[in-house]
NUTORFI-955008 format. One record per atom (N, C-alpha, C): residue number from 1; residue in one letter; chain; atom name; z, y, x. Coordinates in steps of 0.1 Angstrom, whole numbers. Atoms other than C-alpha are relative to their C-alpha. Layout:
(guke NUM 'A' 'A' 'CA' (Z Y X))
...
END
This chain:
(guke 1 'M' 'A' 'N' (0 -12 8))
(guke 1 'M' 'A' 'CA' (0 0 0))
(guke 1 'M' 'A' 'C' (0 13 9))
(guke 2 'Q' 'A' 'N' (-1 -12 -9))
(guke 2 'Q' 'A' 'CA' (9 24 28))
(guke 2 'Q' 'A' 'C' (-13 3 7))
(guke 3 'N' 'A' 'N' (14 -2 -6))
(guke 3 'N' 'A' 'CA' (-25 18 45))
(guke 3 'N' 'A' 'C' (-10 6 -10))
(guke 4 'N' 'A' 'N' (10 -5 9))
(guke 4 'N' 'A' 'CA' (-43 26 13))
(guke 4 'N' 'A' 'C' (2 15 -1))
(guke 5 'K' 'A' 'N' (-3 -14 1))
(guke 5 'K' 'A' 'CA' (-25 60 11))
(guke 5 'K' 'A' 'C' (-5 7 12))
(guke 6 'V' 'A' 'N' (4 -6 -13))
(guke 6 'V' 'A' 'CA' (-32 67 48))
(guke 6 'V' 'A' 'C' (-15 1 0))
(guke 7 'S' 'A' 'N' (15 1 -1))
(guke 7 'S' 'A' 'CA' (-68 56 46))
(guke 7 'S' 'A' 'C' (-6 10 -10))
(guke 8 'Y' 'A' 'N' (6 -10 9))
(guke 8 'Y' 'A' 'CA' (-74 78 15))
(guke 8 'Y' 'A' 'C' (2 14 5))
(guke 9 'R' 'A' 'N' (-2 -13 -6))
(guke 9 'R' 'A' 'CA' (-59 108 33))
(guke 9 'R' 'A' 'C' (-11 3 11))
(guke 10 'Y' 'A' 'N' (10 -1 -11))
(guke 10 'Y' 'A' 'CA' (-82 102 63))
(guke 10 'Y' 'A' 'C' (-14 2 -6))
(guke 11 'A' 'A' 'N' (13 -1 7))
(guke 11 'A' 'A' 'CA' (-112 97 40))
(guke 11 'A' 'A' 'C' (-2 14 -6))
(guke 12 'L' 'A' 'N' (0 -13 6))
(guke 12 'L' 'A' 'CA' (-103 129 21))
(guke 12 'L' 'A' 'C' (-2 11 11))
(guke 13 'A' 'A' 'N' (2 -9 -11))
(guke 13 'A' 'A' 'CA' (-101 148 54))
(guke 13 'A' 'A' 'C' (-14 0 5))
(guke 14 'L' 'A' 'N' (13 1 -5))
(guke 14 'L' 'A' 'CA' (-134 135 66))
(guke 14 'L' 'A' 'C' (-10 6 -11))
(guke 15 'F' 'A' 'N' (9 -5 11))
(guke 15 'F' 'A' 'CA' (-150 143 32))
(guke 15 'F' 'A' 'C' (1 15 -1))
(guke 16 'S' 'A' 'N' (-1 -15 0))
(guke 16 'S' 'A' 'CA' (-136 179 32))
(guke 16 'S' 'A' 'C' (-7 6 11))
(guke 17 'L' 'A' 'N' (7 -6 -12))
(guke 17 'L' 'A' 'CA' (-149 185 67))
(guke 17 'L' 'A' 'C' (-15 -1 -2))
(guke 18 'A' 'A' 'N' (14 2 3))
(guke 18 'A' 'A' 'CA' (-183 170 58))
(guke 18 'A' 'A' 'C' (-5 10 -10))
(guke 19 'K' 'A' 'N' (4 -10 10))
(guke 19 'K' 'A' 'CA' (-184 192 27))
(guke 19 'K' 'A' 'C' (-1 14 5))
(guke 20 'E' 'A' 'N' (0 -14 -6))
(guke 20 'E' 'A' 'CA' (-175 223 46))
(guke 20 'E' 'A' 'C' (-12 2 9))
(guke 21 'K' 'A' 'N' (11 -1 -9))
(guke 21 'K' 'A' 'CA' (-203 216 71))
(guke 21 'K' 'A' 'C' (-13 -4 -7))
(guke 22 'N' 'A' 'N' (12 4 8))
(guke 22 'N' 'A' 'CA' (-227 205 43))
(guke 22 'N' 'A' 'C' (-7 -13 6))
(guke 23 'L' 'A' 'N' (5 13 -5))
(guke 23 'L' 'A' 'CA' (-231 170 58))
(guke 23 'L' 'A' 'C' (5 -12 -7))
(guke 24 'Q' 'A' 'N' (-6 11 8))
(guke 24 'Q' 'A' 'CA' (-217 148 30))
(guke 24 'Q' 'A' 'C' (-10 -12 0))
(guke 25 'N' 'A' 'N' (9 11 1))
(guke 25 'N' 'A' 'CA' (-249 128 27))
(guke 25 'N' 'A' 'C' (-2 -7 14))
(guke 26 'S' 'A' 'N' (2 6 -14))
(guke 26 'S' 'A' 'CA' (-253 123 65))
(guke 26 'S' 'A' 'C' (12 -9 3))
(guke 27 'V' 'A' 'N' (-12 8 -3))
(guke 27 'V' 'A' 'CA' (-217 111 68))
(guke 27 'V' 'A' 'C' (0 -12 -9))
(guke 28 'L' 'A' 'N' (1 12 9))
(guke 28 'L' 'A' 'CA' (-222 88 38))
(guke 28 'L' 'A' 'C' (-9 -10 7))
(guke 29 'I' 'A' 'N' (9 10 -6))
(guke 29 'I' 'A' 'CA' (-252 72 56))
(guke 29 'I' 'A' 'C' (7 -6 12))
(guke 30 'D' 'A' 'N' (-8 5 -11))
(guke 30 'D' 'A' 'CA' (-230 69 87))
(guke 30 'D' 'A' 'C' (10 -11 -4))
(guke 31 'C' 'A' 'N' (-10 10 5))
(guke 31 'C' 'A' 'CA' (-203 52 68))
(guke 31 'C' 'A' 'C' (-6 -13 -4))
(guke 32 'E' 'A' 'N' (7 13 4))
(guke 32 'E' 'A' 'CA' (-227 27 52))
(guke 32 'E' 'A' 'C' (-5 -7 12))
(guke 33 'F' 'A' 'N' (6 6 -12))
(guke 33 'F' 'A' 'CA' (-243 21 86))
(guke 33 'F' 'A' 'C' (11 -8 8))
(guke 34 'I' 'A' 'N' (-11 6 -7))
(guke 34 'I' 'A' 'CA' (-209 14 103))
(guke 34 'I' 'A' 'C' (5 -12 -7))
(guke 35 'L' 'A' 'N' (-4 12 8))
(guke 35 'L' 'A' 'CA' (-198 -9 75))
(guke 35 'L' 'A' 'C' (-9 -11 1))
(guke 36 'S' 'A' 'N' (10 11 -1))
(guke 36 'S' 'A' 'CA' (-230 -28 76))
(guke 36 'S' 'A' 'C' (0 -7 14))
(guke 37 'E' 'A' 'N' (-1 6 -14))
(guke 37 'E' 'A' 'CA' (-227 -33 114))
(guke 37 'E' 'A' 'C' (13 -8 1))
(guke 38 'F' 'A' 'N' (-12 8 0))
(guke 38 'F' 'A' 'CA' (-191 -45 109))
(guke 38 'F' 'A' 'C' (-2 -13 -7))
(guke 39 'N' 'A' 'N' (2 12 8))
(guke 39 'N' 'A' 'CA' (-203 -70 83))
(guke 39 'N' 'A' 'C' (-10 -9 8))
(guke 40 'K' 'A' 'N' (9 8 -8))
(guke 40 'K' 'A' 'CA' (-231 -82 106))
(guke 40 'K' 'A' 'C' (6 -6 12))
(guke 41 'A' 'A' 'N' (-6 5 -13))
(guke 41 'A' 'A' 'CA' (-210 -86 137))
(guke 41 'A' 'A' 'C' (15 1 -2))
(guke 42 'D' 'A' 'N' (-15 1 3))
(guke 42 'D' 'A' 'CA' (-174 -96 127))
(guke 42 'D' 'A' 'C' (8 2 13))
(guke 43 'E' 'A' 'N' (-8 -1 -13))
(guke 43 'E' 'A' 'CA' (-164 -98 164))
(guke 43 'E' 'A' 'C' (1 15 4))
(guke 44 'L' 'A' 'N' (-1 -14 -4))
(guke 44 'L' 'A' 'CA' (-171 -60 168))
(guke 44 'L' 'A' 'C' (12 6 -6))
(guke 45 'F' 'A' 'N' (-12 -5 6))
(guke 45 'F' 'A' 'CA' (-145 -51 143))
(guke 45 'F' 'A' 'C' (13 -7 5))
(guke 46 'T' 'A' 'N' (-11 8 -6))
(guke 46 'T' 'A' 'CA' (-122 -78 157))
(guke 46 'T' 'A' 'C' (5 7 13))
(guke 47 'I' 'A' 'N' (-3 -7 -13))
(guke 47 'I' 'A' 'CA' (-124 -61 191))
(guke 47 'I' 'A' 'C' (6 14 -3))
(guke 48 'I' 'A' 'N' (-4 -14 3))
(guke 48 'I' 'A' 'CA' (-120 -26 176))
(guke 48 'I' 'A' 'C' (15 0 -5))
(guke 49 'K' 'A' 'N' (-14 0 6))
(guke 49 'K' 'A' 'CA' (-88 -35 157))
(guke 49 'K' 'A' 'C' (11 -7 8))
(guke 50 'N' 'A' 'N' (-10 8 -9))
(guke 50 'N' 'A' 'CA' (-72 -56 185))
(guke 50 'N' 'A' 'C' (9 10 7))
(guke 51 'P' 'A' 'N' (-9 -9 -6))
(guke 51 'P' 'A' 'CA' (-41 -37 195))
(guke 51 'P' 'A' 'C' (2 -2 15))
(guke 52 'T' 'A' 'N' (-2 3 -14))
(guke 52 'T' 'A' 'CA' (-40 -53 230))
(guke 52 'T' 'A' 'C' (-11 6 9))
(guke 53 'I' 'A' 'N' (11 -6 -8))
(guke 53 'I' 'A' 'CA' (-73 -37 240))
(guke 53 'I' 'A' 'C' (2 15 1))
(guke 54 'N' 'A' 'N' (-2 -14 -4))
(guke 54 'N' 'A' 'CA' (-71 -3 257))
(guke 54 'N' 'A' 'C' (-8 9 -9))
(guke 55 'K' 'A' 'N' (7 -9 9))
(guke 55 'K' 'A' 'CA' (-80 27 235))
(guke 55 'K' 'A' 'C' (-13 6 7))
(guke 56 'A' 'A' 'N' (11 -5 -7))
(guke 56 'A' 'A' 'CA' (-104 40 262))
(guke 56 'A' 'A' 'C' (-12 -10 -1))
(guke 57 'I' 'A' 'N' (10 10 1))
(guke 57 'I' 'A' 'CA' (-123 7 262))
(guke 57 'I' 'A' 'C' (-6 0 -14))
(guke 58 'K' 'A' 'N' (5 0 14))
(guke 58 'K' 'A' 'CA' (-125 8 224))
(guke 58 'K' 'A' 'C' (-10 12 -3))
(guke 59 'K' 'A' 'N' (8 -12 2))
(guke 59 'K' 'A' 'CA' (-138 43 224))
(guke 59 'K' 'A' 'C' (-14 -1 7))
(guke 60 'N' 'A' 'N' (12 2 -7))
(guke 60 'N' 'A' 'CA' (-164 35 251))
(guke 60 'N' 'A' 'C' (-9 -10 -7))
(guke 61 'L' 'A' 'N' (8 10 8))
(guke 61 'L' 'A' 'CA' (-175 4 231))
(guke 61 'L' 'A' 'C' (-6 7 -12))
(guke 62 'F' 'A' 'N' (5 -7 12))
(guke 62 'F' 'A' 'CA' (-178 25 199))
(guke 62 'F' 'A' 'C' (-11 10 3))
(guke 63 'T' 'A' 'N' (10 -10 -4))
(guke 63 'T' 'A' 'CA' (-197 52 217))
(guke 63 'T' 'A' 'C' (-13 -7 3))
(guke 64 'K' 'A' 'N' (12 7 -4))
(guke 64 'K' 'A' 'CA' (-222 27 232))
(guke 64 'K' 'A' 'C' (-7 -5 -12))
(guke 65 'V' 'A' 'N' (6 6 11))
(guke 65 'V' 'A' 'CA' (-227 10 199))
(guke 65 'V' 'A' 'C' (-6 10 -11))
(guke 66 'F' 'A' 'N' (3 -9 11))
(guke 66 'F' 'A' 'CA' (-228 39 175))
(guke 66 'F' 'A' 'C' (-5 14 3))
(guke 67 'S' 'A' 'N' (3 -14 -2))
(guke 67 'S' 'A' 'CA' (-233 73 191))
(guke 67 'S' 'A' 'C' (-14 4 -2))
(guke 68 'Q' 'A' 'N' (14 -3 2))
(guke 68 'Q' 'A' 'CA' (-271 72 190))
(guke 68 'Q' 'A' 'C' (-4 0 -15))
(guke 69 'N' 'A' 'N' (4 3 14))
(guke 69 'N' 'A' 'CA' (-271 63 153))
(guke 69 'N' 'A' 'C' (9 8 -11))
(guke 70 'I' 'A' 'N' (-8 -7 10))
(guke 70 'I' 'A' 'CA' (-244 85 137))
(guke 70 'I' 'A' 'C' (2 15 4))
(guke 71 'Q' 'A' 'N' (-2 -14 -3))
(guke 71 'Q' 'A' 'CA' (-236 122 134))
(guke 71 'Q' 'A' 'C' (12 3 9))
(guke 72 'P' 'A' 'N' (-12 -3 -8))
(guke 72 'P' 'A' 'CA' (-213 139 159))
(guke 72 'P' 'A' 'C' (13 1 -7))
(guke 73 'I' 'A' 'N' (-12 -1 8))
(guke 73 'I' 'A' 'CA' (-189 147 131))
(guke 73 'I' 'A' 'C' (7 -13 -2))
(guke 74 'T' 'A' 'N' (-5 14 3))
(guke 74 'T' 'A' 'CA' (-185 110 123))
(guke 74 'T' 'A' 'C' (5 -6 13))
(guke 75 'M' 'A' 'N' (-5 5 -13))
(guke 75 'M' 'A' 'CA' (-182 101 160))
(guke 75 'M' 'A' 'C' (13 6 4))
(guke 76 'D' 'A' 'N' (-13 -6 -3))
(guke 76 'D' 'A' 'CA' (-155 127 165))
(guke 76 'D' 'A' 'C' (11 -5 -9))
(guke 77 'F' 'A' 'N' (-11 5 9))
(guke 77 'F' 'A' 'CA' (-136 115 135))
(guke 77 'F' 'A' 'C' (4 -14 4))
(guke 78 'I' 'A' 'N' (-4 13 -5))
(guke 78 'I' 'A' 'CA' (-137 79 148))
(guke 78 'I' 'A' 'C' (8 1 13))
(guke 79 'S' 'A' 'N' (-8 -2 -13))
(guke 79 'S' 'A' 'CA' (-125 91 182))
(guke 79 'S' 'A' 'C' (14 4 -3))
(guke 80 'L' 'A' 'N' (-13 -4 5))
(guke 80 'L' 'A' 'CA' (-96 107 164))
(guke 80 'L' 'A' 'C' (8 -12 -5))
(guke 81 'L' 'A' 'N' (-7 12 5))
(guke 81 'L' 'A' 'CA' (-88 75 146))
(guke 81 'L' 'A' 'C' (4 -9 12))
(guke 82 'L' 'A' 'N' (-3 8 -11))
(guke 82 'L' 'A' 'CA' (-89 56 179))
(guke 82 'L' 'A' 'C' (12 6 8))
(guke 83 'K' 'A' 'N' (-11 -7 -7))
(guke 83 'K' 'A' 'CA' (-66 82 195))
(guke 83 'K' 'A' 'C' (13 -2 -7))
(guke 84 'K' 'A' 'N' (-13 1 8))
(guke 84 'K' 'A' 'CA' (-41 79 166))
(guke 84 'K' 'A' 'C' (3 -15 -2))
(guke 85 'G' 'A' 'N' (-3 14 2))
(guke 85 'G' 'A' 'CA' (-43 41 166))
(guke 85 'G' 'A' 'C' (-2 -5 -14))
(guke 86 'R' 'A' 'N' (3 3 14))
(guke 86 'R' 'A' 'CA' (-57 39 131))
(guke 86 'R' 'A' 'C' (-13 -8 -2))
(guke 87 'E' 'A' 'N' (13 7 1))
(guke 87 'E' 'A' 'CA' (-89 19 139))
(guke 87 'E' 'A' 'C' (1 -12 -9))
(guke 88 'S' 'A' 'N' (-1 12 9))
(guke 88 'S' 'A' 'CA' (-76 -11 119))
(guke 88 'S' 'A' 'C' (-3 3 -14))
(guke 89 'I' 'A' 'N' (2 -4 14))
(guke 89 'I' 'A' 'CA' (-80 8 86))
(guke 89 'I' 'A' 'C' (-14 7 -1))
(guke 90 'L' 'A' 'N' (13 -7 0))
(guke 90 'L' 'A' 'CA' (-115 22 95))
(guke 90 'L' 'A' 'C' (-9 -5 -12))
(guke 91 'P' 'A' 'N' (9 4 12))
(guke 91 'P' 'A' 'CA' (-134 0 69))
(guke 91 'P' 'A' 'C' (5 6 -13))
(guke 92 'I' 'A' 'N' (-6 -5 12))
(guke 92 'I' 'A' 'CA' (-110 11 42))
(guke 92 'I' 'A' 'C' (-3 15 -1))
(guke 93 'I' 'A' 'N' (3 -15 0))
(guke 93 'I' 'A' 'CA' (-114 48 52))
(guke 93 'I' 'A' 'C' (-15 2 -4))
(guke 94 'L' 'A' 'N' (14 -2 3))
(guke 94 'L' 'A' 'CA' (-152 44 51))
(guke 94 'L' 'A' 'C' (-3 -3 -15))
(guke 95 'E' 'A' 'N' (2 3 14))
(guke 95 'E' 'A' 'CA' (-151 28 17))
(guke 95 'E' 'A' 'C' (6 11 -9))
(guke 96 'N' 'A' 'N' (-6 -11 8))
(guke 96 'N' 'A' 'CA' (-128 55 4))
(guke 96 'N' 'A' 'C' (-9 12 1))
(guke 97 'Y' 'A' 'N' (9 -11 -1))
(guke 97 'Y' 'A' 'CA' (-152 81 17))
(guke 97 'Y' 'A' 'C' (-12 -2 -9))
(guke 98 'N' 'A' 'N' (11 3 9))
(guke 98 'N' 'A' 'CA' (-180 64 -2))
(guke 98 'N' 'A' 'C' (4 3 -14))
(guke 99 'S' 'A' 'N' (-5 -2 14))
(guke 99 'S' 'A' 'CA' (-159 65 -34))
(guke 99 'S' 'A' 'C' (2 15 -3))
(guke 100 'L' 'A' 'N' (-1 -15 2))
(guke 100 'L' 'A' 'CA' (-151 102 -29))
(guke 100 'L' 'A' 'C' (-13 7 -1))
(guke 101 'H' 'A' 'N' (14 -6 1))
(guke 101 'H' 'A' 'CA' (-188 110 -23))
(guke 101 'H' 'A' 'C' (-6 -3 -14))
(guke 102 'N' 'A' 'N' (6 4 13))
(guke 102 'N' 'A' 'CA' (-198 90 -55))
(guke 102 'N' 'A' 'C' (7 8 -11))
(guke 103 'K' 'A' 'N' (-7 -7 10))
(guke 103 'K' 'A' 'CA' (-171 107 -75))
(guke 103 'K' 'A' 'C' (-4 15 -1))
(guke 104 'E' 'A' 'N' (5 -14 -1))
(guke 104 'E' 'A' 'CA' (-182 142 -63))
(guke 104 'E' 'A' 'C' (-14 2 -6))
(guke 105 'K' 'A' 'N' (14 -1 4))
(guke 105 'K' 'A' 'CA' (-218 135 -71))
(guke 105 'K' 'A' 'C' (-2 -7 -14))
(guke 106 'N' 'A' 'N' (1 7 14))
(guke 106 'N' 'A' 'CA' (-210 117 -105))
(guke 106 'N' 'A' 'C' (-9 -12 1))
(guke 107 'I' 'A' 'N' (8 12 -2))
(guke 107 'I' 'A' 'CA' (-225 85 -92))
(guke 107 'I' 'A' 'C' (9 -12 -4))
(guke 108 'I' 'A' 'N' (-7 12 4))
(guke 108 'I' 'A' 'CA' (-214 53 -109))
(guke 108 'I' 'A' 'C' (-6 -12 7))
(guke 109 'V' 'A' 'N' (5 12 -7))
(guke 109 'V' 'A' 'CA' (-216 22 -87))
(guke 109 'V' 'A' 'C' (4 -12 -8))
(guke 110 'A' 'A' 'N' (-2 12 9))
(guke 110 'A' 'A' 'CA' (-220 -10 -108))
(guke 110 'A' 'A' 'C' (-6 -12 8))
(guke 111 'E' 'A' 'N' (5 12 -6))
(guke 111 'E' 'A' 'CA' (-224 -45 -96))
(guke 111 'E' 'A' 'C' (-5 -9 -11))
(guke 112 'L' 'A' 'N' (6 9 9))
(guke 112 'L' 'A' 'CA' (-247 -68 -115))
(guke 112 'L' 'A' 'C' (0 -14 6))
(guke 113 'I' 'A' 'N' (-1 13 -5))
(guke 113 'I' 'A' 'CA' (-239 -104 -110))
(guke 113 'I' 'A' 'C' (-7 -10 -10))
(guke 114 'S' 'A' 'N' (7 9 9))
(guke 114 'S' 'A' 'CA' (-262 -131 -123))
(guke 114 'S' 'A' 'C' (-2 -13 8))
(guke 115 'S' 'A' 'N' (2 14 -7))
(guke 115 'S' 'A' 'CA' (-270 -168 -116))
(guke 115 'S' 'A' 'C' (-13 -1 7))
(guke 116 'K' 'A' 'N' (13 0 -6))
(guke 116 'K' 'A' 'CA' (-306 -161 -108))
(guke 116 'K' 'A' 'C' (-5 15 1))
(guke 117 'N' 'A' 'N' (6 -14 -1))
(guke 117 'N' 'A' 'CA' (-328 -131 -98))
(guke 117 'N' 'A' 'C' (-4 4 -14))
(guke 118 'I' 'A' 'N' (3 -6 13))
(guke 118 'I' 'A' 'CA' (-333 -108 -128))
(guke 118 'I' 'A' 'C' (-12 8 1))
(guke 119 'E' 'A' 'N' (12 -8 0))
(guke 119 'E' 'A' 'CA' (-366 -92 -137))
(guke 119 'E' 'A' 'C' (3 14 1))
(guke 120 'N' 'A' 'N' (-2 -14 -2))
(guke 120 'N' 'A' 'CA' (-369 -56 -127))
(guke 120 'N' 'A' 'C' (1 8 -14))
(guke 121 'S' 'A' 'N' (0 -7 13))
(guke 121 'S' 'A' 'CA' (-376 -46 -163))
(guke 121 'S' 'A' 'C' (14 -1 -7))
(guke 122 'L' 'A' 'N' (-14 2 5))
(guke 122 'L' 'A' 'CA' (-342 -61 -174))
(guke 122 'L' 'A' 'C' (10 9 8))
(guke 123 'V' 'A' 'N' (-9 -8 -8))
(guke 123 'V' 'A' 'CA' (-324 -44 -145))
(guke 123 'V' 'A' 'C' (-1 14 -4))
(guke 124 'E' 'A' 'N' (2 -14 4))
(guke 124 'E' 'A' 'CA' (-339 -11 -155))
(guke 124 'E' 'A' 'C' (6 3 -14))
(guke 125 'T' 'A' 'N' (-6 -1 13))
(guke 125 'T' 'A' 'CA' (-328 -16 -191))
(guke 125 'T' 'A' 'C' (15 1 1))
(guke 126 'I' 'A' 'N' (-14 0 -3))
(guke 126 'I' 'A' 'CA' (-293 -23 -179))
(guke 126 'I' 'A' 'C' (4 13 6))
(guke 127 'K' 'A' 'N' (-3 -13 -6))
(guke 127 'K' 'A' 'CA' (-294 8 -157))
(guke 127 'K' 'A' 'C' (-1 11 -10))
(guke 128 'D' 'A' 'N' (1 -10 10))
(guke 128 'D' 'A' 'CA' (-306 29 -186))
(guke 128 'D' 'A' 'C' (12 0 -9))
(guke 129 'K' 'A' 'N' (-12 1 9))
(guke 129 'K' 'A' 'CA' (-277 17 -208))
(guke 129 'K' 'A' 'C' (12 5 7))
(guke 130 'L' 'A' 'N' (-12 -5 -7))
(guke 130 'L' 'A' 'CA' (-252 25 -181))
(guke 130 'L' 'A' 'C' (-1 14 4))
(guke 131 'S' 'A' 'N' (2 -14 -4))
(guke 131 'S' 'A' 'CA' (-267 59 -174))
(guke 131 'S' 'A' 'C' (7 10 -8))
(guke 132 'V' 'A' 'N' (-8 -9 8))
(guke 132 'V' 'A' 'CA' (-247 74 -202))
(guke 132 'V' 'A' 'C' (13 4 7))
(guke 133 'L' 'A' 'N' (-13 -2 -7))
(guke 133 'L' 'A' 'CA' (-217 72 -178))
(guke 133 'L' 'A' 'C' (-3 10 12))
(guke 134 'G' 'A' 'N' (4 -9 -12))
(guke 134 'G' 'A' 'CA' (-236 92 -150))
(guke 134 'G' 'A' 'C' (-11 -7 7))
(guke 135 'S' 'A' 'N' (11 5 -8))
(guke 135 'S' 'A' 'CA' (-261 85 -123))
(guke 135 'S' 'A' 'C' (5 -14 5))
(guke 136 'V' 'A' 'N' (-5 14 -3))
(guke 136 'V' 'A' 'CA' (-260 47 -117))
(guke 136 'V' 'A' 'C' (-7 -5 12))
(guke 137 'T' 'A' 'N' (5 8 -11))
(guke 137 'T' 'A' 'CA' (-264 28 -85))
(guke 137 'T' 'A' 'C' (4 -15 -3))
(guke 138 'L' 'A' 'N' (-2 14 4))
(guke 138 'L' 'A' 'CA' (-268 -9 -92))
(guke 138 'L' 'A' 'C' (-1 -9 12))
(guke 139 'K' 'A' 'N' (1 10 -10))
(guke 139 'K' 'A' 'CA' (-260 -36 -67))
(guke 139 'K' 'A' 'C' (-1 -13 -6))
(guke 140 'K' 'A' 'N' (2 13 6))
(guke 140 'K' 'A' 'CA' (-273 -70 -75))
(guke 140 'K' 'A' 'C' (6 -11 9))
(guke 141 'T' 'A' 'N' (-6 12 -7))
(guke 141 'T' 'A' 'CA' (-254 -102 -65))
(guke 141 'T' 'A' 'C' (-3 -13 -8))
(guke 142 'L' 'A' 'N' (2 13 7))
(guke 142 'L' 'A' 'CA' (-262 -138 -72))
(guke 142 'L' 'A' 'C' (12 -9 1))
(guke 143 'N' 'A' 'N' (-11 9 1))
(guke 143 'N' 'A' 'CA' (-236 -163 -83))
(guke 143 'N' 'A' 'C' (-4 -12 -8))
(guke 144 'P' 'A' 'N' (5 11 8))
(guke 144 'P' 'A' 'CA' (-250 -197 -93))
(guke 144 'P' 'A' 'C' (10 -7 -9))
(guke 145 'Q' 'A' 'N' (-10 6 8))
(guke 145 'Q' 'A' 'CA' (-217 -207 -108))
(guke 145 'Q' 'A' 'C' (1 6 -15))
(guke 146 'L' 'A' 'N' (0 -6 13))
(guke 146 'L' 'A' 'CA' (-223 -184 -138))
(guke 146 'L' 'A' 'C' (-8 -8 -10))
(guke 147 'I' 'A' 'N' (9 9 8))
(guke 147 'I' 'A' 'CA' (-249 -209 -152))
(guke 147 'I' 'A' 'C' (-11 9 -6))
(guke 148 'G' 'A' 'N' (10 -9 6))
(guke 148 'G' 'A' 'CA' (-267 -180 -170))
(guke 148 'G' 'A' 'C' (8 13 -5))
(guke 149 'G' 'A' 'N' (-6 -13 5))
(guke 149 'G' 'A' 'CA' (-261 -145 -184))
(guke 149 'G' 'A' 'C' (3 9 12))
(guke 150 'V' 'A' 'N' (-3 -9 -10))
(guke 150 'V' 'A' 'CA' (-247 -116 -164))
(guke 150 'V' 'A' 'C' (15 5 -1))
(guke 151 'V' 'A' 'N' (-13 -6 -1))
(guke 151 'V' 'A' 'CA' (-214 -100 -153))
(guke 151 'V' 'A' 'C' (-3 14 6))
(guke 152 'I' 'A' 'N' (2 -14 -5))
(guke 152 'I' 'A' 'CA' (-213 -62 -148))
(guke 152 'I' 'A' 'C' (14 5 3))
(guke 153 'K' 'A' 'N' (-12 -6 -5))
(guke 153 'K' 'A' 'CA' (-185 -47 -127))
(guke 153 'K' 'A' 'C' (-2 15 2))
(guke 154 'I' 'A' 'N' (0 -15 -3))
(guke 154 'I' 'A' 'CA' (-179 -9 -128))
(guke 154 'I' 'A' 'C' (15 3 3))
(guke 155 'G' 'A' 'N' (-14 -3 -4))
(guke 155 'G' 'A' 'CA' (-147 -1 -108))
(guke 155 'G' 'A' 'C' (9 -12 -4))
(guke 156 'D' 'A' 'N' (-9 10 5))
(guke 156 'D' 'A' 'CA' (-119 -20 -126))
(guke 156 'D' 'A' 'C' (-5 -6 -13))
(guke 157 'L' 'A' 'N' (5 5 13))
(guke 157 'L' 'A' 'CA' (-140 -25 -157))
(guke 157 'L' 'A' 'C' (-9 -12 2))
(guke 158 'L' 'A' 'N' (8 12 -1))
(guke 158 'L' 'A' 'CA' (-156 -59 -162))
(guke 158 'L' 'A' 'C' (-6 -4 -13))
(guke 159 'Y' 'A' 'N' (7 5 12))
(guke 159 'Y' 'A' 'CA' (-182 -69 -188))
(guke 159 'Y' 'A' 'C' (-6 -13 3))
(guke 160 'D' 'A' 'N' (4 13 -3))
(guke 160 'D' 'A' 'CA' (-187 -106 -188))
(guke 160 'D' 'A' 'C' (-8 -6 -11))
(guke 161 'A' 'A' 'N' (9 6 10))
(guke 161 'A' 'A' 'CA' (-217 -119 -207))
(guke 161 'A' 'A' 'C' (-6 -12 6))
(guke 162 'S' 'A' 'N' (5 12 -7))
(guke 162 'S' 'A' 'CA' (-221 -151 -187))
(guke 162 'S' 'A' 'C' (2 -12 -9))
(guke 163 'V' 'A' 'N' (-1 12 7))
(guke 163 'V' 'A' 'CA' (-227 -185 -201))
(guke 163 'V' 'A' 'C' (14 -7 3))
(guke 164 'K' 'A' 'N' (-13 6 -4))
(guke 164 'K' 'A' 'CA' (-196 -197 -181))
(guke 164 'K' 'A' 'C' (11 5 -9))
(guke 165 'K' 'A' 'N' (-11 -7 8))
(guke 165 'K' 'A' 'CA' (-174 -172 -199))
(guke 165 'K' 'A' 'C' (-1 -5 -15))
(guke 166 'Q' 'A' 'N' (1 4 14))
(guke 166 'Q' 'A' 'CA' (-188 -182 -233))
(guke 166 'Q' 'A' 'C' (4 -14 -2))
(guke 167 'I' 'A' 'N' (-4 14 1))
(guke 167 'I' 'A' 'CA' (-182 -219 -226))
(guke 167 'I' 'A' 'C' (16 0 0))
(guke 168 'M' 'A' 'N' (-14 -1 -1))
(guke 168 'M' 'A' 'CA' (-146 -210 -216))
(guke 168 'M' 'A' 'C' (6 5 -13))
(guke 169 'N' 'A' 'N' (-5 -5 13))
(guke 169 'N' 'A' 'CA' (-141 -191 -249))
(guke 169 'N' 'A' 'C' (-1 -11 -10))
(guke 170 'V' 'A' 'N' (1 11 10))
(guke 170 'V' 'A' 'CA' (-154 -220 -269))
(guke 170 'V' 'A' 'C' (11 -11 3))
(guke 171 'K' 'A' 'N' (-11 10 -4))
(guke 171 'K' 'A' 'CA' (-130 -244 -250))
(guke 171 'K' 'A' 'C' (13 5 -5))
(guke 172 'R' 'A' 'N' (-13 -5 4))
(guke 172 'R' 'A' 'CA' (-101 -221 -257))
(guke 172 'R' 'A' 'C' (1 0 -15))
(guke 173 'T' 'A' 'N' (0 0 15))
(guke 173 'T' 'A' 'CA' (-110 -218 -294))
(guke 173 'T' 'A' 'C' (2 -15 -5))
(guke 174 'L' 'A' 'N' (-1 14 4))
(guke 174 'L' 'A' 'CA' (-113 -256 -297))
(guke 174 'L' 'A' 'C' (14 -6 3))
(guke 175 'K' 'A' 'N' (-14 5 -3))
(guke 175 'K' 'A' 'CA' (-78 -261 -281))
(guke 175 'K' 'A' 'C' (10 5 -11))
(guke 176 'L' 'A' 'N' (-9 -5 10))
(guke 176 'L' 'A' 'CA' (-62 -241 -309))
(guke 176 'L' 'A' 'C' (-1 -9 -12))
END
């Protein structure tokens, strides 16, 4: 819980600075890039968050890997995190920055989970229906365990129209 508060404060500080310098979108791209690199190479984040590795080595590694691909403001921010020993919460900070950016721009991030690839026309229809909430960014995920239908996640809200859920409802009804 404490890390969530701290990571939110750091994200808010980065967002405020980026907004002041009119670099919100550039920093957002940086955040997404860094998160994707951490997801591609787990060992990179493992090294970065390892407390036994010297801060100077971590900063040097981070500079070599990212300095050519991210804005100086983002690099300076990460240097500050390394200096303060907060590198272990970097992914949470970056995700919080994304959330702050989306909230500021009234962008709704929804996850569309299905058992198979969905036709683009259906995806567009779902996007249109959700657009009453704001500008929609739809992330598609495949989950073969659903059998059929879709599940839509928007933040804490979950709309489950999957065959698996319908079967569970029938089972529950028959038990009564």
